[in-house]
C-alpha positions as CSV (number, residue, x, y, z in Angstrom):
1,M,106.0,-92.0,-108.5
2,P,109.7,-92.4,-109.3
3,E,111.0,-95.4,-111.1
4,L,114.4,-97.1,-110.3
5,S,116.7,-98.3,-113.0
6,W,118.1,-101.8,-112.9
7,L,121.5,-100.4,-112.0
8,E,120.1,-98.5,-109.0
9,I,118.2,-101.6,-107.8
10,L,121.4,-103.7,-108.2
11,L,123.3,-101.1,-106.2
12,R,120.9,-101.1,-103.3
13,V,120.4,-104.8,-103.1
14,S,124.2,-105.5,-103.4
15,L,125.0,-102.9,-100.7
16,A,122.4,-104.4,-98.4
17,A,124.0,-107.8,-98.9
18,G,127.5,-106.4,-98.3
19,L,126.6,-104.5,-95.1
20,G,124.5,-107.4,-93.7
21,G,127.3,-109.8,-94.6
22,A,129.9,-107.8,-92.8
23,I,128.0,-108.1,-89.6
24,G,127.2,-111.8,-90.3
25,I,130.9,-112.6,-90.7
26,E,131.6,-111.4,-87.2
27,R,128.8,-113.7,-85.9
28,E,130.2,-116.5,-88.1
29,L,133.7,-116.2,-86.6
30,R,132.2,-116.4,-83.1
31,E,130.3,-119.6,-84.2
32,R,126.9,-118.2,-83.5
33,E,123.7,-119.9,-84.8
34,A,122.9,-117.0,-87.2
35,G,126.0,-116.3,-89.3
36,L,127.0,-114.8,-92.6
37,R,124.2,-116.2,-94.8
38,T,121.4,-115.5,-92.3
39,H,122.4,-111.9,-91.8
40,M,122.9,-111.3,-95.5
41,L,119.5,-112.8,-96.4
42,V,117.8,-110.7,-93.7
43,S,119.4,-107.6,-95.0
44,V,118.6,-108.3,-98.7
45,G,115.0,-109.3,-97.8
46,A,114.5,-106.1,-95.9
47,A,115.9,-104.1,-98.8
48,L,113.7,-105.8,-101.3
49,F,110.5,-105.4,-99.1
50,T,111.4,-101.7,-98.9
51,L,111.9,-101.4,-102.7
52,V,108.6,-103.2,-103.4
53,S,106.8,-101.0,-100.8
54,A,108.1,-97.7,-102.3
55,F,108.7,-98.3,-106.0
56,A,106.8,-101.3,-107.3
57,W,103.4,-99.6,-107.9
58,T,104.2,-97.4,-110.9
59,D,101.3,-98.9,-112.9
60,W,98.8,-97.9,-110.3
61,Q,97.0,-94.6,-110.1
62,F,96.7,-93.1,-106.7
63,S,94.4,-90.2,-105.8
64,N,93.2,-88.9,-102.5
65,A,90.1,-87.6,-104.3
66,S,89.2,-91.1,-105.5
67,G,89.9,-92.6,-102.2
68,I,92.9,-94.6,-103.4
69,V,95.8,-93.6,-101.0
70,F,99.4,-94.6,-101.5
71,D,101.4,-95.4,-98.4
72,P,105.0,-96.4,-99.3
73,T,105.8,-97.5,-95.7
74,R,102.9,-99.9,-95.3
75,I,104.8,-103.1,-96.4
76,A,108.2,-102.0,-95.0
77,A,106.7,-101.3,-91.6
78,Q,105.8,-105.0,-91.2
79,I,109.6,-105.9,-91.4
80,V,110.0,-104.5,-87.8
81,T,107.4,-107.0,-86.5
82,G,108.3,-109.9,-88.7
83,I,112.0,-109.9,-87.8
84,G,111.0,-110.6,-84.2
85,F,110.3,-114.3,-85.2
86,L,113.8,-114.8,-86.4
87,G,115.2,-113.0,-83.4
88,A,113.3,-115.3,-81.0
89,G,114.6,-118.3,-82.9
90,A,118.2,-117.2,-82.2
91,I,117.7,-117.1,-78.4
92,I,118.6,-120.3,-76.6
93,R,118.0,-121.0,-72.9
94,Q,120.6,-123.3,-71.3
95,G,119.7,-124.0,-67.7
96,L,119.6,-120.6,-65.9
97,S,121.6,-118.8,-68.6
98,V,120.3,-117.4,-71.9
99,R,122.3,-117.2,-75.1
100,G,121.7,-115.6,-78.4
101,L,120.4,-112.2,-77.3
102,T,123.2,-110.4,-79.1
103,T,122.6,-112.4,-82.3
104,A,118.9,-111.6,-82.1
105,A,119.8,-107.9,-81.8
106,T,122.1,-108.0,-84.8
107,L,119.4,-109.6,-86.9
108,W,117.1,-106.8,-85.9
109,V,119.7,-104.1,-86.7
110,V,120.6,-105.8,-90.0
111,A,116.9,-105.6,-91.0
112,A,117.0,-101.9,-90.3
113,I,120.2,-101.6,-92.4
114,G,118.5,-103.4,-95.3
115,M,115.5,-101.0,-95.0
116,A,117.8,-98.0,-95.1
117,T,119.7,-99.3,-98.1
118,G,116.5,-100.2,-99.9
119,A,115.2,-96.6,-99.3
120,G,118.4,-95.1,-100.6
121,F,119.6,-93.8,-97.3
122,Y,123.1,-95.1,-97.8
123,S,124.9,-92.9,-95.3
124,A,122.7,-94.1,-92.4
125,A,123.2,-97.7,-93.5
126,V,127.0,-97.5,-93.7
127,I,127.3,-95.6,-90.4
128,T,125.1,-98.0,-88.6
129,T,127.1,-101.0,-89.9
130,I,130.3,-99.4,-88.6
131,L,128.9,-98.7,-85.2
132,V,127.5,-102.3,-85.0
133,L,130.9,-103.8,-85.8
134,L,132.6,-101.6,-83.3
135,S,130.1,-102.6,-80.6
136,L,130.4,-106.3,-81.4
137,Y,134.2,-106.5,-81.0
138,P,136.2,-103.5,-79.7
139,L,133.4,-102.3,-77.4
140,R,132.9,-105.9,-76.1
141,I,136.5,-106.2,-75.1
142,A,136.5,-102.7,-73.4
143,A,133.3,-103.5,-71.5
144,F,134.7,-106.9,-70.4
145,R,137.9,-105.3,-69.0
146,V,135.9,-102.6,-67.2
147,S,133.4,-105.0,-65.7
148,E,136.2,-107.5,-64.8
149,R,137.5,-105.0,-62.2
150,F,134.2,-105.0,-60.3
151,R,132.9,-108.5,-61.1
152,P,133.6,-111.1,-58.4
153,E,136.2,-113.7,-59.4
154,E,134.8,-117.2,-59.7
155,G,136.6,-120.5,-60.1
156,R,137.1,-124.1,-58.9
157,L,139.2,-124.7,-55.8
158,A,140.8,-128.1,-55.2
159,V,141.9,-128.6,-51.6
160,E,143.8,-131.7,-50.4
161,L,143.4,-132.4,-46.7
162,S,145.6,-134.2,-44.2
163,S,144.6,-137.6,-42.9
164,G,141.8,-137.4,-40.4
165,A,141.1,-133.7,-41.1
166,T,137.6,-132.4,-41.4
167,T,136.3,-129.8,-43.8
168,V,135.0,-127.5,-41.1
169,S,138.3,-125.6,-40.8
170,V,138.7,-125.4,-44.6
171,L,135.2,-123.9,-45.1
172,Q,135.9,-121.5,-42.2
173,A,139.2,-120.4,-43.9
174,V,137.4,-119.9,-47.2
175,E,134.7,-117.7,-45.5
176,D,137.4,-115.7,-43.6
177,A,139.3,-115.1,-46.8
178,G,136.2,-113.3,-48.3
179,A,134.9,-116.1,-50.5
180,Q,131.6,-117.8,-50.9
181,V,131.3,-121.6,-51.6
182,R,128.7,-122.2,-54.3
183,A,129.2,-126.0,-54.8
184,L,131.0,-128.7,-52.8
185,E,132.2,-132.2,-53.7
186,F,134.3,-134.7,-51.7
187,E,136.7,-137.4,-52.9
188,E,138.6,-139.9,-50.7
189,E,141.6,-141.9,-51.8
190,G,143.4,-143.9,-49.2
191,D,144.3,-141.6,-46.3
192,T,143.8,-138.5,-48.5
193,R,140.6,-136.5,-48.7
194,R,140.1,-134.0,-51.5
195,V,137.5,-131.3,-51.6
196,D,136.5,-129.6,-54.8
197,M,134.6,-126.4,-54.4
198,R,133.1,-123.9,-56.8
199,V,134.0,-120.6,-55.1
200,R,133.2,-117.0,-55.8
201,V,135.7,-114.4,-54.4
202,R,134.0,-111.3,-53.1
203,S,134.9,-107.9,-54.6
204,G,138.1,-106.5,-53.2
205,R,139.6,-109.9,-52.6
206,S,141.6,-112.2,-54.9
207,A,142.2,-115.9,-55.5
208,A,145.8,-115.5,-54.5
209,E,144.8,-114.3,-51.1
210,L,142.4,-117.2,-50.7
211,L,145.1,-119.7,-51.6
212,D,147.5,-118.1,-49.1
213,A,144.9,-118.3,-46.3
214,L,144.3,-122.0,-47.1
215,T,148.0,-123.0,-47.2
216,R,148.3,-121.5,-43.6
217,T,145.5,-123.8,-42.4
218,H,146.9,-126.8,-40.5
219,A,144.5,-129.3,-42.1
220,V,145.4,-128.4,-45.7
221,K,148.2,-130.2,-47.5
222,G,147.8,-128.3,-50.7
223,A,145.4,-126.1,-52.7
224,R,145.0,-125.3,-56.4
225,W,142.9,-122.7,-58.1
226,N,141.4,-123.2,-61.6
227,P,139.5,-120.2,-63.1
């Protein structure tokens, strides 16, 4: 069984810390729960588990004939399962939305990078780190710009009504303009009635068209759109 020098061990553990830290910095800058230290520790831990699994048994004698079989992947294989607990801890549910899925995925990938580094597969570890960093920032921006063209525009619409006017004509104008009212609030102050609506504009329409339709409605004194 091959033995590693102190210099080789230092190289592998340090590289695992650097690659994991590079991904952790991006998460830290975006103020995620798992940042620089967490990603660095996961990567270093995975690298050490891999080193122990493959190279820490030099004083043992292994022989198929004697029934003592050596499997260098046995300890390292448990990293894939164990990292799931950290990933689950990074996922947070807020109402109907779920946050932390990307951070959980980066922890999982960082563990794989640490394993590759610990095994001496440097090229795979470096290439994977570069791809992860590209997917976290440049690819995220590109995906957002592409999806923005097809995703319905949503925002808050504040409409000020004339004295004695009802909301029926306003809601009808919103529907005719190709928008969907998702929430509705009323506020009255003297002779003025204000309606605050959470509105989703259907694909192919825009908020500007919605405002134009409302300003042409007789009961509307003014309208304002807040994304």
